[in-house]
N, C-alpha and C positions, 0 to 999 in steps of 0.2 A: 118716430116710433110711437105708435099709439097703444093704449091699453096697458102700459107698464110691463110689456113683455121683456123679461130680463133673461130669457134663455140664451145660452151661448155667450154670455157676457161675464167672463170670469173676473179679471182685474181691470176695471174700467172706471173712468170718470164719466159722469153723465150730466147733461144740462137738463135741469128740471124746472118746469113752470109752476109757480106757486098757485094753488087752487083758489086762494082768497084774493090776491091782488094782481096776479099775472106776471109778476117779476120772474125773470129767468136767472138762475145761477147754477154754477158748476159744482157738483158734489162728488165724493167718492162713493161708488156703488156699495162698498162694504163698510160704510160708516160705523164707527164704534161708539159714537155719541149722538145725541139728538141734534138734528140739523134744523135750524130755524131760518125763516125768510129774513133777509137783511133789510127789507123795507117795512114789512108789517109785523114780523115776529111770529107768524104762524108756523107750526111744525110741518116741515117738508119731508123729513125722513126720521125714522126711529130704528135703532139697532135691534137685530134679532139674533145675534150670535153668528150670523153668516151674512148674506146679502141684506142690506137695510130694507125696511118696509117703506117704499117710496109712496108718498101721499099725493104728489102732483103728477103731471103728465111728463114723461120722458120725451124731450124734444130732440136731443142729439146724443150720440154715444161717442166718446173718445177712448181709444185704447192704446 
């Protein structure tokens, strides 16, 4: 899924690719805390009060 299209994804986990190092990790789409890359520490997602602002590419969606 390219372009960060999060339409029609209500309660889901997503695999996100870090924009800095390329590491892929699974995060909750409605994250309530800042999510950092486990490898390089870059911010991958920030909370917005609803769906998180995903800064990397969404690679896969798990629902």
